[in-house]
C-alpha positions in Angstrom: -6.6 8.2 39.6 -3.9 8.2 36.9 -3.1 5.0 34.7 -4.1 1.7 36.0 -4.0 2.5 39.9 -7.0 3.4 41.9 -8.0 6.6 43.8 -10.5 7.1 46.8 -13.4 7.4 44.3 -12.5 4.1 42.5 -12.0 0.3 43.4 -11.2 -2.8 41.5 -14.1 -5.1 41.1 -16.4 -3.0 43.1 -19.6 -4.7 44.1 -18.1 -7.9 43.3 -17.6 -7.0 39.6 -14.3 -7.8 38.0 -12.4 -5.0 36.0 -11.8 -1.5 36.8 -14.8 0.3 38.2 -15.1 3.9 39.7 -17.7 3.9 42.3 -18.3 7.5 42.8 -18.2 10.0 39.8 -19.3 13.6 40.0 -17.8 15.8 37.3 -20.0 18.6 38.1 -18.2 19.1 41.4 -15.4 21.5 40.4 -13.3 20.6 43.3 -13.5 16.8 42.4 -12.9 17.7 38.7 -9.8 19.7 39.5 -8.2 17.3 42.0 -8.8 13.9 40.2 -11.8 13.9 37.7 -10.3 15.9 34.7 -7.2 13.6 34.5 -9.4 10.3 34.7 -11.7 11.6 32.0 -9.0 12.9 29.7 -7.3 9.3 30.0 -10.5 7.7 29.1 -11.2 10.0 26.4 -7.6 9.3 24.8 -8.2 5.6 24.5 -11.7 5.8 23.6 -10.6 8.1 20.8 -8.1 5.3 19.8 -10.6 2.5 19.7 -13.3 4.5 18.0 -10.8 5.6 15.5 -10.1 1.9 14.4 -13.7 1.3 14.5 -14.5 4.1 11.9 -11.6 2.6 9.7 -13.1 -0.9 9.7 -16.4 0.5 9.1 -15.4 2.7 5.9 -13.1 -0.2 5.0 -15.3 -0.9 1.8 -15.1 2.6 0.6 -11.7 2.0 -0.3 -11.8 -1.9 -1.1 -14.3 -0.9 -4.1 -11.4 1.2 -5.3 -9.2 -1.9 -5.8 -12.3 -3.9 -7.3 -11.6 -3.2 -11.1 -13.3 -4.9 -14.2 -11.9 -8.3 -13.2 -14.3 -8.3 -10.2 -17.5 -8.0 -12.4 -19.1 -5.4 -10.4 -20.9 -2.2 -11.8 -21.0 1.2 -10.1 -24.6 0.5 -9.1 -23.4 -2.8 -7.4 -20.7 -0.8 -5.6 -23.0 1.9 -4.5 -25.3 -0.9 -3.1 -22.4 -2.6 -1.3 -21.6 0.4 0.5 -25.0 1.1 1.4 -25.6 -2.0 3.2 -22.3 -1.5 5.2 -23.5 2.0 6.2 -27.0 0.5 7.0 -25.5 -2.1 9.5 -23.3 0.5 11.2 -26.5 2.7 11.7 -28.6 -0.2 13.1 -26.0 -1.8 15.5 -25.5 1.9 17.2 -28.7 1.3 19.2 -27.7 -1.8 21.1 -24.1 -0.5 21.2 -25.4 2.6 23.1 -26.8 0.4 25.9 -24.2 -2.1 26.0 -22.1 0.7 27.9 -24.6 0.4 30.9 -24.8 -3.3 30.8 -21.1 -4.1 30.8 -19.4 -1.1 31.6 -17.8 1.5 29.2 -14.3 -0.1 29.5 -15.4 -3.5 29.2 -17.5 -2.9 26.2 -14.9 -0.9 24.5 -12.5 -3.9 24.9 -15.2 -6.4 23.5 -16.3 -4.0 20.7 -12.8 -3.4 19.6 -11.9 -7.1 19.4 -15.0 -7.9 17.4 -13.4 -5.7 14.7 -11.2 -8.7 14.0 -14.2 -10.6 12.5 -14.9 -8.5 9.3 -11.1 -7.7 8.8 -10.2 -11.3 8.8 -13.1 -12.3 6.6 -12.3 -9.5 4.2 -8.7 -10.8 4.1 -10.0 -14.2 3.1 -12.4 -13.3 0.4 -10.9 -10.2 -1.3 -10.1 -11.7 -4.8 -11.5 -11.7 -8.2 -14.1 -14.6 -8.7 -15.7 -14.2 -5.2 -19.4 -13.9 -5.6 -21.2 -10.6 -5.0 -23.3 -12.2 -2.5 -20.1 -13.0 -0.4 -18.9 -9.5 -0.8 -22.2 -8.2 0.5 -22.2 -10.4 3.5 -18.5 -9.7 4.6 -19.2 -6.0 3.8 -22.2 -6.1 6.0 -20.1 -7.5 8.9 -17.8 -4.5 8.6 -20.8 -2.4 9.6 -20.3 -3.3 13.3 -17.4 -0.8 13.3 -20.0 1.9 13.0 -21.5 0.8 16.4 -18.3 1.7 18.3 -19.1 5.5 17.9 -22.4 5.1 19.7 -20.9 3.3 22.7 -17.9 5.5 22.7 -20.0 8.8 22.9 -22.3 7.5 25.4 -19.2 6.5 27.8 -17.6 9.7 27.3 -20.9 11.7 27.9 -20.9 10.2 31.3 -17.2 11.4 32.2 -17.4 15.1 31.4 -19.3 18.0 33.0 -22.0 19.8 31.2 -19.6 22.9 30.6 -17.0 20.6 28.9 -19.2 18.3 26.7 -19.0 20.2 23.5 -15.3 20.0 23.4 -15.1 16.3 24.7 -17.7 14.9 22.4 -16.4 16.8 19.6 -12.7 15.6 20.3 -13.9 12.0 20.8 -16.1 12.1 17.6 -13.6 13.9 15.5 -10.9 11.4 16.7 -13.0 8.6 15.7 -14.2 10.1 12.4 -10.6 10.7 11.3 -10.5 6.9 10.9 -12.1 7.5 7.5 -9.4 9.6 5.9 -6.6 7.7 7.6 -7.7 4.4 6.0 -8.1 6.1 2.7 -4.4 7.5 3.1 -3.5 3.9 3.9 -5.0 2.7 0.7 -3.5 5.5 -1.2 0.0 4.4 -0.2 -0.9 0.8 -0.8 -2.0 1.5 -4.3 0.9 3.7 -5.0 3.3 0.9 -4.0 1.5 -1.5 -6.2 0.1 -3.3 -3.3 -3.4 -5.5 -3.1 -6.1 -5.0 -0.6 -4.7 -7.9 1.6 -1.8 -5.6 2.4 -4.2 -3.1 3.7 -6.0 -5.5 5.7 -2.7 -6.9 7.0 -1.8 -3.4 8.5 -5.0 -3.0 10.2 -5.5 -6.5 11.8 -2.6 -6.1 14.3 -3.8 -2.5 15.1 -7.1 -3.7 16.1 -5.3 -6.1 18.8 -3.5 -3.1 20.1 -6.4 -0.9 20.5 -8.3 -3.6 22.5 -5.2 -4.2 24.8 -4.8 -0.4 25.6 -8.6 -0.3 26.4 -8.2 -3.1 28.8 -5.2 -1.5 30.6 -6.0 2.2 30.6 -9.9 2.7 30.6 -12.3 2.5 33.4 -16.1 1.7 33.9 -18.4 4.1 35.9 -20.6 2.2 38.3 -23.2 4.8 38.2 -23.9 4.4 34.6 -26.6 1.6 34.7 -29.2 0.2 32.2 -32.2 2.5 32.6 -35.0 1.2 30.4 -36.9 4.3 31.6 -34.4 6.7 30.2 -34.6 5.0 26.8 -38.1 5.1 26.9 -38.5 8.6 27.8 -35.9 9.8 25.3 -37.8 7.9 22.5 -41.0 9.7 23.5 -39.4 13.2 23.5 -39.9 15.0 20.3 -36.5 16.7 20.6 -34.7 13.3 20.2 -36.1 12.7 16.8 -36.0 16.4 15.7 -32.1 16.2 16.5 -31.9 12.9 14.7 -33.3 14.4 11.8 -30.6 17.4 12.0 -28.0 14.7 12.5 -29.0 12.9 9.2 -27.9 16.2 7.6 -24.6 16.5 9.2 -23.1 13.1 10.2 -25.3 11.2 7.6 -23.6 13.4 5.1 -20.2 13.0 6.3 -20.4 9.2 6.5 -22.4 9.0 3.1 -19.9 11.2 1.3 -17.1 9.3 2.8 -18.3 6.2 1.2 -19.3 7.8 -2.1 -16.8 10.4 -2.9 -14.2 8.1 -4.5 -16.8 6.2 -6.4 -18.3 9.4 -8.0 -14.9 10.5 -9.0 -14.4 7.2 -10.9 -17.9 6.8 -12.3 -18.6 10.3 -13.3 -15.2 12.0 -13.8 -13.2 8.9 -15.1 -10.6 8.8 -12.5 -8.3 5.9 -11.9 -8.3 4.3 -8.3 -5.1 6.1 -7.8 -6.3 9.4 -9.1 -9.4 9.1 -6.8 -7.6 8.1 -3.7 -5.3 11.2 -4.0 -8.2 13.4 -3.1 -10.8 11.2 -1.4 -9.0 11.5 1.9 -8.8 15.2 2.0 -12.6 15.9 2.8 -13.1 13.5 5.5 -9.7 14.5 7.1 -10.7 18.2 7.2 -14.3 17.2 8.3 -12.8 15.1 11.3 -10.2 17.7 12.2 -12.8 20.3 12.5 -15.4 18.6 14.5 -13.9 19.7 18.0 -14.1 23.0 16.5 -17.7 22.9 15.9 -18.3 21.6 19.5 -16.0 24.4 21.0 -17.8 27.1 19.0 -21.2 25.6 20.3 -19.8 25.6 23.8 -19.0 29.4 23.4 -22.1 30.7 21.2 -24.7 28.1 21.5 -25.1 24.9 19.2 -28.3 25.9 17.5 -26.8 29.2 16.2 -23.6 27.4 14.8 -25.8 24.5 13.4 -28.1 26.9 11.8 -25.2 28.9 9.8 -23.7 25.7 9.1 -26.6 24.3 7.2 -26.9 27.6 5.3 -23.2 27.2 4.3 -23.7 23.3 3.4 -26.6 24.3 1.0 -24.6 26.9 -0.6 -21.7 24.3 -1.2 -24.1 21.8 -2.6 -25.4 24.4 -5.0 -21.7 25.0 -6.3 -21.5 21.0 -6.6 -24.7 20.9 -8.6 -23.3 23.5 -11.0 -19.8 21.8 -11.3 -21.5 18.3 -12.0 -23.7 20.0 -14.8 -20.7 21.6 -16.3 -18.4 18.5 -15.6 -15.8 20.7 -13.9 -13.6 18.5 -12.1 -11.7 21.1 -10.1 -14.7 23.0 -9.0 -16.4 20.0 -8.0 -13.7 18.6 -5.9 -13.2 22.0 -4.2 -16.8 22.4 -3.4 -17.1 18.7 -2.3 -14.0 19.1 0.1 -15.6 22.3 1.6 -19.0 20.4 2.0 -16.9 17.8 4.0 -15.6 20.4 6.3 -19.1 21.9 6.9 -20.4 18.4 7.7 -17.8 18.2 10.4 -18.2 21.4 11.7 -22.1 20.7 12.0 -21.5 17.3 13.6 -19.8 18.9 16.5 -22.3 21.6 17.0 -25.3 19.4 16.6 -24.0 16.8 19.2 -23.3 19.5 21.6 -27.0 20.6 21.5 -28.3 17.1 22.7 -27.0 17.4 26.5 -27.9 21.2 26.4 -31.6 20.5 25.2 -32.2 18.0 28.0 -30.5 20.1 30.7 -32.6 23.0 29.6 -35.7 20.8 30.1 -34.4 20.0 33.6 -34.3 23.7 34.5 -37.7 24.1 33.0 -38.9 21.4 35.3 -37.7 23.3 38.4 -34.6 21.2 38.8 -31.3 22.9 39.7 -27.8 21.9 40.3 -26.7 18.2 40.3 -30.3 17.3 40.1 -30.8 18.8 36.7 -27.4 17.6 35.7 -28.3 14.1 36.4 -31.6 14.4 34.6 -29.9 15.8 31.6 -27.0 13.0 31.6 -29.8 10.4 31.8 -31.9 11.3 28.8 -29.0 12.6 26.7 -27.0 9.5 27.1 -30.1 7.4 26.1 -31.1 9.8 23.1 -27.4 9.8 21.7 -27.6 6.3 20.7 -30.9 6.8 18.9 -29.9 10.0 17.3 -26.5 8.4 16.2 -28.4 5.6 14.6 -30.9 7.6 12.7 -28.2 10.0 11.7 -26.0 7.3 10.2 -29.1 6.2 8.0 -28.5 9.3 6.2 -25.4 7.8 4.7 -27.4 5.1 3.4 -29.8 7.4 1.6 -27.0 9.2 0.2 -25.5 6.1 -1.4 -28.9 4.8 -2.6 -29.6 8.2 -4.0 -26.4 8.4 -5.9 -27.0 4.8 -6.9 -30.4 5.7 -8.6 -29.1 8.9 -10.0 -26.3 7.0 -11.8 -28.8 4.3 -12.9 -31.2 7.0 -14.4 -28.8 9.6 -15.7 -25.4 8.6 -15.7 -24.1 11.1 -13.2 -24.8 12.2 -9.6 -26.4 15.5 -10.4 -30.1 14.5 -9.6 -29.0 13.2 -6.1 -27.1 16.3 -5.3 -30.2 18.5 -6.1 -32.1 16.3 -3.5 -29.4 17.0 -1.1 -29.6 20.6 -1.5 -33.4 20.7 -0.8 -32.7 18.6 2.3 -30.3 20.8 3.8 -32.8 23.7 3.1 -35.3 22.0 5.1 -32.7 21.3 7.9 -32.0 25.0 8.3 -35.7 25.8 8.6 -36.2 23.1 11.2 -33.3 24.4 13.2 -34.6 28.0 13.1 -38.2 27.2 13.8 -37.5 24.8 16.6 -34.4 26.2 18.5 -33.9 29.7 17.5 -37.2 31.5 16.7 -38.3 34.1 19.2 -41.7 33.6 20.6 -44.3 35.9 19.2 -46.6 38.1 21.4 -49.4 35.5 21.0 -47.1 32.8 22.2 -46.2 35.0 25.2 -49.7 35.7 26.1 -50.7 32.2 25.9 -48.0 31.0 28.0 -48.7 33.7 30.9 -52.4 32.9 30.7 -51.9 29.2 31.2 -49.4 29.8 34.0 -47.2 27.4 32.2 -43.7 26.2 33.6 -40.6 28.5 32.8 -40.2 28.7 29.0 -37.4 26.7 27.5 -34.7 28.6 25.8 -32.6 26.5 23.3 -30.5 29.3 21.8 -27.8 28.6 24.0 -27.8 24.7 23.8 
């Protein structure tokens, strides 16, 4: 199937449903994939990226709006960090229902709805963005923008169903990276608006029509997969599996860092280094941009070398970059701080790609350990990984809340972010230990003997996930 037309595997309104539904979908079948599946999957990926991109832009809208909010708004640095923390929190929480909305309404249908909902916070921000508006109003409108964070979860769950296991690292990395790049794009747009002496309403006036365009494109060019049905058993099984929560913890370290720093970078430059809004905007976009662009590379490297190996090395590098940030913060060296922070952004993007690739690989490995093979094993992996992605994405986004709250407390206590960065360094050290211990540590002789004595099922091997 190409474009809006149907193919033998698809039908309009299948089963009495309206819209574009694909009734048969088996991406693991290489013949099907080569003949028609890949074209359909890539088309859905393209427009999924467009809508997720706009969603990320709306979610992180307040990371740039606070740069416009000078003394006349009457907000302290702590007020601004709390505001962006609440926006991040809502974005994390809504990821759970957004994950299951794909199966309830269909991936294409929910993409149209979720893209259209972005008009609510955007129009509301356009209405209230002026001095004299109460802080509580800013909080409520900012929290409404958090729904943009949910688009990631539904988009990833949807695209996960379209691609075969051997392509998931690349596809999920590209999908997420294209969405993540909404962060630097809106920051670049803000830079252009500030540079042209425009106000925040100019920025919002640019994005409101783009939201409408994204929703229309999703309606015209995307599809629903009929076999993706709500499966409360999958959600329950994923929530009971320890690996869901281990990966959620690791994703706090990668994506939580990316989104948290995306909200906080400009504020730190303003509050700790005295940069003006324009000076801050000149550099804040660079880290998220590079971190977004490299996310598919992280997925591709994970496809080739194993997600666990890439994720482990990435956490080592993130800890090293954070150590440099601590030194730069203590010495008040803006050039060193900026270079190290941008490097840390790049590493968060790389880790995002490798960590998310691990999720379907882990559940596929569990299927093989249960004695399943072929399509049966692939279906088991898709079932649990799709459910797990929503939970992992939600918990991971909470890391962004923690980063902004930690920085808020650090500025309240010491007037700088140094204390918070020391805490982040310790956290990355824990993440690398967990990655190694759970997914890469070779079994000891005692482990092997115990397994043999118990005549256990085939041992799981996660180094390749």
